[in-house]
Every structure is written in C-alpha cells, then in structure tokens.
C-alpha positions in Angstrom: 47.4 72.1 173.2 48.9 69.7 170.4 45.2 70.0 168.7 45.3 72.9 166.6 42.6 74.5 168.6 41.5 77.8 167.0 37.7 77.6 168.5 37.0 76.4 171.7 33.6 76.2 172.9 32.9 75.2 176.4 29.6 74.1 177.6 29.0 74.0 180.9 26.7 72.9 183.3 25.7 75.4 186.1 24.0 73.6 188.1 26.5 71.2 189.0 27.6 70.2 192.5 24.7 71.8 194.3 25.3 75.7 191.9 29.0 74.9 191.4 29.1 74.9 187.9 28.9 78.3 187.2 31.5 79.9 189.3 33.4 77.0 187.8 33.0 78.1 184.6 34.0 81.7 185.4 37.4 80.3 186.9 38.4 78.1 183.3 37.4 80.1 180.9 39.2 82.9 181.9 42.3 80.2 182.2 41.3 79.0 178.7 41.5 82.2 177.6 44.8 83.1 178.8 46.4 79.6 177.8 45.4 79.7 174.1 46.2 83.0 173.2 44.9 84.3 170.2 42.1 81.6 170.6 38.7 82.6 170.4 36.7 80.9 173.3 32.9 81.1 173.6 30.9 79.6 176.7 27.3 78.2 176.2 25.9 77.1 179.9 23.2 74.5 179.6 19.3 75.9 180.9 18.1 72.3 181.4 18.0 68.2 180.4 19.2 67.8 177.3 20.6 71.3 176.4 23.7 70.0 175.9 23.0 67.4 173.1 21.1 70.1 170.9 24.9 73.1 172.0 27.3 70.2 171.3 25.4 68.9 168.0 25.4 72.8 166.9 29.4 73.2 167.8 30.5 71.8 163.5 33.5 74.6 163.1 34.9 74.7 166.7 37.9 72.5 167.1 37.7 72.0 170.7 34.3 70.9 172.6 34.7 71.0 176.7 32.1 69.9 179.1 32.3 70.6 182.3 30.3 69.4 184.9 29.3 65.7 185.8 29.1 62.5 183.9 25.8 63.5 182.8 26.3 66.7 180.7 29.6 64.3 179.7 26.8 62.1 178.3 24.5 65.1 176.4 28.0 66.8 174.4 29.2 62.7 173.4 25.6 62.7 172.4 25.2 66.4 170.2 28.7 65.2 169.1 27.8 61.2 167.6 25.2 63.8 165.6 27.8 65.5 163.5 29.1 63.6 160.6 32.9 62.8 161.6 34.6 65.1 159.9 32.4 68.3 161.2 32.9 66.3 164.9 35.1 68.3 167.4 37.3 66.7 169.9 35.9 66.3 173.4 37.9 67.9 176.5 36.5 67.5 180.0 36.7 69.7 183.2 35.2 67.9 185.4 32.5 69.6 188.2 29.9 66.5 189.8 29.7 63.9 192.1 31.2 61.4 190.1 33.1 62.4 187.9 33.8 58.6 186.6 34.6 59.3 182.8 37.4 62.5 184.2 38.8 59.3 186.6 38.5 57.1 183.2 41.2 59.6 181.0 42.6 60.6 184.0 41.4 64.3 184.5 41.6 66.4 187.8 38.5 66.9 189.4 40.5 70.8 190.7 39.8 73.0 187.7 43.0 75.2 187.1 45.1 71.5 187.0 42.2 70.7 184.4 43.1 73.0 182.1 46.4 73.1 182.7 46.1 68.7 182.1 43.7 69.9 178.7 46.9 72.4 177.3 49.2 69.4 177.5 46.8 67.2 176.1 47.0 64.6 173.4 43.9 63.9 171.2 43.0 60.5 170.9 40.2 58.2 169.0 38.2 56.1 172.0 35.0 54.6 171.5 31.9 55.7 172.1 28.9 52.7 173.4 25.0 52.9 172.2 21.8 51.4 173.7 18.4 51.6 171.8 19.8 54.3 169.7 21.8 56.1 173.0 25.2 56.6 173.1 27.0 56.5 176.2 30.5 57.2 177.4 31.0 55.2 180.4 28.1 52.3 181.1 25.3 51.6 180.7 23.7 48.7 183.7 20.4 47.2 184.8 19.1 45.8 188.3 21.2 46.2 191.4 24.1 48.6 190.3 21.9 50.8 188.6 19.5 51.0 191.2 22.4 51.8 193.6 23.5 55.0 190.6 19.4 55.9 190.5 18.7 56.0 194.7 21.8 58.5 194.7 21.2 60.1 192.5 17.7 61.4 194.7 19.5 61.2 197.4 22.6 64.0 196.7 19.4 66.2 195.2 17.9 65.7 198.7 20.7 66.5 200.8 22.9 67.6 198.4 25.6 65.4 199.7 28.6 63.9 196.5 31.0 61.5 196.3 31.7 58.3 196.9 30.7 57.9 200.0 26.7 59.2 198.1 27.2 56.0 196.3 28.5 53.6 199.5 25.6 54.9 201.6 23.3 54.3 198.7 25.0 50.6 198.2 24.3 49.6 201.3 21.4 50.2 201.6 20.2 48.9 198.2 21.5 45.8 199.5 20.3 46.0 203.0 16.7 46.2 201.6 16.7 45.5 197.9 19.0 42.6 196.6 16.6 41.3 194.0 17.3 38.5 191.4 16.4 39.2 188.3 15.2 36.8 185.2 16.9 37.6 182.1 17.7 36.7 178.1 20.9 37.4 176.7 22.5 37.2 172.9 26.4 38.7 172.4 27.8 39.4 169.8 24.4 38.2 167.6 24.9 35.2 169.0 21.1 32.9 170.3 19.3 34.7 173.4 20.4 32.6 176.1 18.5 32.9 179.5 19.6 33.7 183.0 19.1 35.0 186.4 21.3 38.5 187.7 21.9 40.6 191.0 23.7 42.7 188.3 24.6 43.5 184.8 27.0 46.4 183.9 27.5 46.6 180.4 31.5 49.2 180.6 32.7 51.2 177.6 35.1 52.7 180.7 36.2 50.6 183.5 34.3 52.5 186.7 30.7 53.6 187.6 29.5 55.7 190.7 32.1 57.8 191.7 35.3 55.1 191.4 33.7 51.5 191.7 36.1 49.8 189.4 33.3 47.1 188.7 35.2 46.8 185.1 39.5 47.2 186.2 40.7 45.9 182.7 38.0 47.8 180.7 39.2 49.9 177.8 38.0 52.9 176.0 40.4 52.1 173.2 39.7 49.1 172.7 36.8 48.6 170.2 34.8 46.5 172.7 32.5 46.6 175.5 33.0 44.4 179.3 30.0 43.4 180.9 29.6 42.2 184.1 27.3 39.7 185.8 27.0 39.0 189.8 24.1 35.6 189.2 22.7 33.6 192.2 23.0 32.0 194.6 24.2 35.0 196.2 24.2 35.7 200.3 23.5 40.0 201.5 27.1 38.8 203.3 29.2 37.7 200.0 27.2 41.1 198.3 27.7 43.3 200.6 31.5 42.4 200.2 32.2 42.5 196.7 30.3 45.6 197.0 33.6 46.6 199.0 36.2 45.0 197.4 34.7 46.5 193.9 35.6 50.3 195.3 39.2 48.7 193.8 39.0 46.8 191.3 39.3 43.4 193.5 36.1 41.2 193.3 37.0 39.9 190.5 38.0 36.2 191.5 34.7 35.7 192.8 32.4 32.1 191.1 28.9 34.4 191.4 30.6 36.8 188.7 30.7 36.4 184.9 32.8 38.5 182.5 33.3 38.9 179.3 34.6 41.7 176.1 32.1 41.6 173.4 31.6 43.8 170.6 27.3 44.0 171.3 24.8 42.6 173.3 21.1 42.2 173.2 19.6 41.6 176.7 15.6 41.3 177.2 13.6 41.2 180.6 10.3 40.2 181.4 9.7 43.3 183.6 11.2 46.8 183.3 14.4 47.0 185.8 16.5 49.1 187.3 18.5 50.8 184.5 20.5 53.5 183.9 22.7 54.7 181.7 26.1 57.2 182.5 24.3 57.5 185.9 20.7 59.1 183.9 17.4 56.5 183.9 17.3 54.6 181.1 13.5 52.2 180.6 12.7 49.7 178.6 12.9 45.7 178.9 14.7 45.3 175.9 18.2 46.5 175.0 20.3 46.8 172.3 24.2 47.8 173.4 27.2 48.2 170.8 30.2 50.0 170.8 31.4 52.2 167.9 35.4 52.4 168.2 37.2 55.0 168.0 34.3 57.1 167.1 34.7 60.3 168.9 38.6 62.2 169.4 39.4 63.0 173.4 41.6 65.2 175.2 43.7 62.9 177.0 46.3 64.0 179.6 50.1 62.4 179.3 49.6 61.1 182.7 46.0 59.1 181.6 47.0 55.4 181.5 48.0 53.9 178.7 46.2 50.5 179.4 42.7 52.3 179.2 43.1 55.0 177.1 46.0 54.0 175.0 46.2 52.2 171.2 45.1 48.6 172.4 44.9 45.9 170.4 41.2 44.1 170.9 42.0 41.2 173.2 38.0 40.5 173.1 37.8 37.4 176.0 35.0 35.1 177.8 36.4 34.7 181.4 34.3 33.5 184.5 36.7 33.9 187.4 37.2 30.6 190.0 36.6 32.1 194.0 39.1 31.3 196.1 38.8 29.4 199.4 38.5 32.4 201.7 36.2 35.0 198.9 34.6 31.8 198.3 33.8 31.1 202.0 33.0 34.6 202.6 
C-alpha cells in the first residue's frame, strides 16, 4: 500500500448482499493482516442504519478506513470521515460487497474480495471531490424524479426478493417507465444564478458517472475535477423514447438526445412544489428544496493502478453547458 498504513479500520456492513457481508469481512480481515504485516487492523461491523457514520467519525488516529459493503455503507463512512477535521481525516478504501457498487465501479475496484484487497495494497491515495446536499455528504449521486423512483423501487425489490445487481435495477426501471413516467415542474439555479422554471422527468446531479449498478448517466463525470455533472430529461418524451434512452444509458450511449440537458457546475439549487422521489447514494432523501454543492479534493481515497485517469486523475476543471443535438435516427425513436 503506497499509504503508510500503520492502523487500518475496516467498517463492514454484515447485512450487505443478503448477509454475505459478514463472511466477506472475515475474509478481508485475514487478507489485510497478511498483506499489511506489522499494521494494526481492526474490524468494526455496523449494527444498524447510520452506525457507519458514528464509527467513521470516531476514526481519528487511523491511517485508513476501509468501507466494506455497498454504496450505503460508503455513504455513511464518507459522512463520518467528513465530520473529522481535514488534518485528522483517514484515507478511504473500498471493498465492494453490495448490489450496485457504483462508487466502487467509479474507482475501478474489483467485486472479488481477494482482488479488492490486492488493489488496496497497490493503491495510491488520490484527493477526490465530495458532494453535499442539504448538509448530507455524498460520494456518487443525488437525483430526483424518475431515476430516484427507480433507485428506491430497486431497494424495495431487493428487500422483497433477495435479488441484486443491474438486472434488478433494469426491472424496476422498466416498471417505472411503463406506469410512473411523471413530468414534474421545478425551479433551478446553477452557480448562484437566478432561479429558472422548468419541467423534468429526471434530474440527476453526479459526482461520479454512474448510478443504479453501472448505468452511466453522466459518462464524462469525474470525481476529481471540482465539478458536479447535471443531467436533466425534459419533455416532451414518449414512453418509447424514454425506454430507449434508459436502455442506452447503461453504456453511456444516450447523450445525443435533444431532450437531455447536460451541465457541469459547482452549485445547484433546485425547488419543487411537491416532494419528489429523491435519493442520495441510493438512500431516500426527503424535502422540496435542495442545495447541492461540491467540495473539491476533500477526501483522500485509495485508487488502484487500473483506475481510469479521466475519472479519478488530477484533471483541470472543465465546466460546460451542453444540450446535445439528436441524430435523425434517435430523434425519430
């Protein structure tokens, strides 16, 4: 490990992946002790929701805090670490054992525990951005409308069926598209500009490129450029075209549709007349008004050598406003 890791804290969600988290934590502990001979490795499992926040907030004195589980435990650990003073904040490592694993995917971390430990041992610490919405820190995503409804429906389906992964998000997405394609009015301000009215089906604010288990909604997003990527789907949008865009977004091939607006900003304020479906890193978010900001280079994260430089490298801020033109074929879909 390139970081001088004398003390490592492993915060594990034992309930991750329908109970696999406990076995994964035991495996990771053994592998970390073998790989980091001479280092003290402590394991602290979470006992319930938000416990990871408290564990990470008490991690001053550790060199590295490793979050083992899905995006939910990473979200909690990030919030705990950000509660610490910057000079007392350990670096974050990730061992993905979840259903979506979007932040781990952004970092190019393997979902195999042994490989993930090997990646951490060879990793470099990179200063990355952290988003914030109404006082809550986020690692990857916050969104409103259709995509948030899909994310929340996915969580409910996972609890009900025990299934995980992209296929579950796909099933939830198709169901929402067929039965809940709702257009919502909103008012938005970008970078402290005036509030402007609009209508949307989907409104995503991304630190990293993906949500929903790898759907690349903001394929150009970087966690190290000091910006948030905003994606808005505007009316008119038929169910057929919305479904096509949804399917193409799996691989980031949706960006040329005229109904989609892309921006790269530092700050967003968005207001709704009624509470919309909303999620932050896959967790439910409540409210009607949301202030969203980014704190550049706020957290050091262990990044493996194979991570994509355009996502986690030291990039110059690019800021842009982009409303793509649709091709003839896509425009007629």
